[in-house]
C-alpha positions, 0 to 999 in steps of 0.5 A: 551514521551519517546522513548521507547514508539514507540516500540508500533508503530515499532513492529506492523510495524515489525509484519505486516505479522501476519494477515496471522494468522488467528482464531476465537474468538467465532463468530468473526473472527480475525488475529493476526495483529488484536490482537497485534494492539489492545494490543498495542493501550490498553497499548498506551491508558492507557499511553497517554489517556489525551495527544493525538494529531491529529491535523487537522487529528481528522476531516480526521480520524472521517470521515474515520471512519463514511464513512466506518461504513455507507458503512458497513451498507449499504453492502450486506454481513454485516459480510465481512463488518465488518471484512473489516472496523476492519481491513482496516479502524478502526485499521489502524486509530488507528495507526495513532492515535499513530504515531500523538501522540508518533511522532517515530522517522523518521529514526526508522520507516525506520529501522522497514519497512526495516527489515520487507522487508528483511524478505519478501525478504529472504523467496522469494529468498529461493522460487526462489531458491528451488521453495518450497512453491510457491502455484500453478499456478506459481510454474512449472519452466517456463514463468509462474513460480513466487516466492510468498514469504510468501503470497498467490499470487504473486503481494502481494509481490511487494505490499508491497515491492514497497513502501519501496523500493522507500523510501530506494532509496530516502533515498540513494539519499538524505542522508548519513546514512546507504548507503551501507546496504541500497544499498544492500537492494534496489539491492536485492528487485529489483531482488525479484520483478522481481523473482515475476514479478511484473511488476507494482512494478518495474514500481511505483519503477522508478516512485519513483526514479524519483520523488526523483531525481526532488529534485537533481541538476541531475533533468533534467538527470533524465526526459530525461533518464526516456523519454528514457528508455519510448521510448525503452520500446514502441520499444520492442514488450514485453514492449509495450504490458504491457504499452498499456495493450495489455497483458493478465493482461492489458486486463483483467484490462480494461475489469474490468474497464470498468464494474467498471464504468458501476456499478458505472453509477447505483451507483455513490452515494455509491457505492458497500458497502464494501465487496459489489463489488464481488456481485454487479459487476456480474451484469456488468461483460464483457462476455469477463472477467471471473476471480472473483476479489475482487476490481476493481484494482485501487485505485481511483476506489477502494475508489469509489466503496467500500465507496462510491463518498464520499470515492473518495473525502475523498481520493483525500483530505487526499493526498491533505494533505499529499502534503501539510506536505511534502510542508511544511517540510524543512527536505529531510525526505519529500522527502523519504516520497513521494516517497513511497507515489508515488509508492502507487499511481503508482502501484495503478493505476493498482492494489489494494494497499491499502484494505489489512491488512498490505497495510493500515498500510503502507498507513496510516504510511505514511500519518501521519508521513507527519504530524510528519515530518512537525511539526519538526523545 
């Protein structure tokens, strides 16, 4: 295989935001990212159809596709479920297949994701300076002012930036190349997270940094520093309210989690089906929760509700497989992937880090790249 074939993967990562460009093809709703992935996979299939290498991932991929199809069939909204299946299950698996077969150079994956993050951050900085292009209600200068970059809401910025910045931070700690460039990217990105007021993303980034430091001789300094910062956070009232879910955002999450648990008590096996949560949740929503959300804002509850208990088990098994690959690898690259996945899971405790077009691709990129680096001697 030639290195130039990996451009099929790099181009997808660079163009992840194109899912925002939507159009109709007859009765089918598509977006530009769908088209890019399908074209790239078709080229890949034509060139490598006799040399596809999946290893044990073929079982996890096959099961994921089956679970998604089953969840779509039981969904109360079949058309929406088919769209979710296409974008969040089928297409990320196709990207994973390409990564496992082409085995792209690790550093180029990082370069592609860094370039994507830089584009998002530049747009965000422009918004912060000009105030232009920010949707209501976040466009009014004051306590509620938050940038959204190319996305329709602020948390989307944190969800995609956090794992990329986490990997760049781990790179700075463990790899010598390009440190001067990446340190500016990390500082720039941290400022953007502050401008977006993505608190969960900042916590996730700090957690990933601690994990990265555990692989250094300064591990105890990192742990003690984290505990000191955590203690200081509890002493300061605004931070304490966030940590204890006493602010408005925290109260919303506590309410939706309680309602979701009530839903899952009645439907523990199948959940609500793909795209079924908003309809099913109406019967379990607490009186104090008036906000309409598409997902429970917790990665484990998200998978359980959308794909049933088997989906939750699948997620846990996929993460265990990822960790086995990390342990097997002898390269510092494993720490970078681990930092990225740490950011996803930590942020995922309070948000939706998978069920979104670009985030699903990044998640599968980290999963399958763990196998790529584990195979390298």
